[in-house]
C-alpha positions as CSV (number, residue, x, y, z in Angstrom):
1,M,3.9,-6.3,12.9
2,I,3.2,-8.7,10.2
3,A,4.1,-9.6,6.5
4,Y,1.5,-11.0,4.3
5,P,1.3,-12.1,0.2
6,T,-0.5,-9.4,-1.8
7,E,-1.2,-9.0,-5.7
8,T,2.3,-7.8,-5.6
9,V,4.6,-8.7,-3.4
10,F,5.0,-9.3,0.3
11,G,3.8,-6.3,2.5
12,L,4.5,-5.2,5.9
13,G,1.4,-3.4,8.0
14,C,0.5,-3.1,11.3
15,D,-2.4,-0.7,12.5
16,P,-2.5,2.7,11.2
17,F,-4.0,4.2,13.9
18,N,-0.6,3.2,16.2
19,A,1.5,5.7,16.1
20,M,4.3,3.5,17.9
21,A,3.9,0.5,15.7
22,V,4.0,2.5,12.0
23,L,7.0,4.2,13.6
24,R,8.6,1.2,14.4
25,L,8.2,-0.1,10.4
26,L,9.7,2.8,9.2
27,D,12.1,2.2,11.2
28,L,12.5,-1.0,9.7
29,K,12.3,-0.2,6.4
30,Q,14.8,2.6,6.9
31,R,12.1,4.4,5.2
32,N,11.6,8.1,5.6
33,I,8.1,9.5,7.3
34,E,7.8,11.8,4.6
35,Q,7.1,9.8,1.8
36,G,3.9,8.2,3.0
37,L,2.8,4.8,3.0
38,I,-0.4,3.1,1.5
39,L,-3.3,1.9,3.0
40,I,-5.4,-1.6,2.0
41,A,-8.8,-2.0,2.8
42,S,-11.0,-4.9,1.9
43,D,-14.0,-2.5,1.2
44,F,-13.9,1.1,0.3
45,A,-15.6,1.8,3.5
46,Q,-13.0,1.6,5.4
47,L,-11.0,3.9,3.6
48,E,-13.3,6.7,3.4
49,P,-12.9,7.9,7.2
50,L,-10.1,9.3,6.6
51,L,-10.3,10.9,3.3
52,L,-12.2,14.4,1.9
53,P,-15.1,13.4,0.0
54,L,-14.9,12.6,-4.1
55,S,-17.2,13.2,-6.7
56,A,-19.0,10.9,-8.0
57,T,-16.5,10.7,-11.7
58,V,-13.5,10.6,-9.4
59,R,-15.1,7.4,-7.0
60,N,-16.2,5.9,-9.9
61,R,-13.0,6.2,-12.1
62,I,-11.1,4.8,-9.4
63,L,-13.4,1.7,-8.2
64,K,-14.1,0.1,-11.3
65,T,-10.2,-0.1,-11.6
66,W,-9.8,-2.3,-8.8
67,P,-9.5,-5.5,-8.2
68,V,-6.7,-4.7,-10.3
69,P,-4.0,-3.3,-8.5
70,V,-3.7,-0.4,-8.6
71,T,-2.8,2.7,-5.9
72,W,-4.8,5.7,-6.0
73,T,-3.5,8.5,-4.2
74,L,-6.4,10.5,-2.6
75,P,-7.3,13.9,-1.1
76,C,-7.5,12.9,2.3
77,L,-8.8,14.6,5.9
78,P,-6.4,16.9,7.4
79,E,-6.4,15.3,10.3
80,T,-5.1,12.3,8.8
81,P,-1.8,11.5,10.8
82,A,1.0,12.6,9.2
83,W,2.5,9.1,9.6
84,L,0.8,8.3,7.4
85,R,-0.2,10.5,4.8
86,G,3.9,11.9,5.3
87,S,4.1,15.1,4.0
88,H,1.4,15.1,1.4
89,R,-1.9,15.8,1.5
90,S,-3.6,13.1,0.0
91,L,-3.2,9.6,1.1
92,A,-2.0,6.6,-0.6
93,V,-5.0,3.6,-1.0
94,R,-5.3,-0.3,-2.8
95,L,-8.6,-2.2,-2.7
96,T,-6.8,-5.9,-2.4
97,S,-8.5,-9.2,-4.1
98,H,-5.5,-11.0,-2.6
99,P,-7.6,-13.7,-0.4
100,L,-5.0,-13.3,2.6
101,A,-5.0,-10.0,2.7
102,R,-8.7,-9.2,2.3
103,S,-9.1,-11.9,5.5
104,L,-6.3,-9.8,7.7
105,C,-8.8,-6.2,6.7
106,K,-12.6,-8.1,8.0
107,S,-11.1,-9.5,10.2
108,W,-9.5,-6.1,11.7
109,D,-12.3,-4.3,10.4
110,G,-10.5,-2.0,8.6
111,P,-7.2,-0.5,6.8
112,L,-4.3,-1.8,7.2
113,V,-1.1,-0.4,5.9
114,S,0.6,-1.9,3.5
115,T,4.6,-1.3,2.5
116,S,6.4,-4.0,0.5
117,A,8.5,-6.0,2.8
118,N,12.3,-4.9,1.4
119,R,14.5,-2.2,3.4
120,H,14.7,0.8,1.5
121,G,16.2,0.6,-1.7
122,K,16.6,-3.2,-2.2
123,P,13.7,-5.5,-4.1
124,P,10.8,-6.1,-2.4
125,A,10.1,-10.1,-1.1
126,T,7.8,-11.8,-3.1
127,S,7.9,-15.1,-0.8
128,A,7.5,-15.3,3.1
129,L,11.4,-17.2,2.7
130,E,12.7,-14.2,1.5
131,V,10.6,-12.0,4.4
132,R,12.1,-14.3,6.9
133,I,15.8,-13.6,5.4
134,A,15.2,-10.1,5.2
135,F,13.8,-9.6,8.9
136,D,14.8,-12.3,10.8
137,A,13.0,-11.7,14.2
138,D,12.1,-8.2,13.9
139,L,8.4,-9.3,12.7
140,D,5.7,-10.3,15.3
141,Y,4.6,-12.7,12.0
142,I,4.5,-13.8,9.0
143,L,1.6,-15.0,7.3
144,N,3.2,-17.7,4.7
145,G,1.0,-17.7,1.3
146,K,1.6,-17.0,-1.9
147,V,1.7,-13.8,-3.9
148,T,-0.5,-13.7,-7.1
149,G,0.5,-11.4,-9.0
150,T,3.9,-10.2,-11.1
151,G,6.3,-9.4,-8.0
152,K,6.3,-5.9,-8.8
153,P,4.8,-3.1,-6.7
154,S,1.8,-2.0,-7.4
155,E,1.2,0.9,-10.0
156,I,0.1,4.1,-8.3
157,R,-2.0,7.0,-9.8
158,D,-3.0,10.5,-8.1
159,G,-7.1,10.0,-7.7
160,I,-7.7,13.4,-9.4
161,T,-5.5,13.8,-12.2
162,G,-5.5,10.0,-13.2
163,R,-2.1,10.3,-14.3
164,V,0.8,7.3,-13.1
165,L,3.3,8.3,-10.5
166,R,5.2,4.7,-10.2
167,G,4.1,2.3,-13.1
168,N,4.5,-1.0,-12.8
169,I,7.4,-2.7,-14.4
170,S,5.9,-4.4,-17.4
171,D,3.1,-1.9,-18.1
172,Q,5.6,0.8,-18.8
173,T,7.6,-1.4,-21.1
174,N,3.9,-1.9,-23.0
175,S,2.9,1.4,-22.8
176,G,5.6,4.0,-22.4
177,R,5.0,5.1,-19.5
178,Q,7.4,6.1,-17.3
179,N,8.0,5.7,-13.4
180,T,8.0,8.9,-11.5
181,G,8.9,8.5,-8.0
182,Q,7.1,7.8,-5.1
183,P,3.2,8.6,-4.2
184,P,2.9,12.6,-3.6
């Protein structure tokens, strides 16, 4: 399990296909498996093996928002592990533009679990020092680097409807959108 900077906050990540690693991450965060997790990737092709085919309209809508840190919930294959999707039929995914997070996905040649580096209900870490204070020796590695964005978790949208499921705090102030909670 590693921590690394992203466009928004520090993330906690692991191999999404290793159930023991993901369950360890959920335990460390004190997060319910039913909520599901976000996967980041350096290329959409890294995510496609987990997803149902998308219409050209939906695919274009999603791809043109990236590299802005917008996470999309997309219909996933039924065999997508429950430890990733939670109790949902969708999977939360994002292409990362952060150079270090991108390099991790490229080196790994696949997606990574990416959840904010915090215990459930606590503010997310925005520096390697905050991660170290919050998790001490519970992590295998902390990749030092700078968060490149706002310090607020990414906006989450429904990939089919475009509806905002979790807005960025600064976006809500500017557009009147409301935070509607966890990703489906």
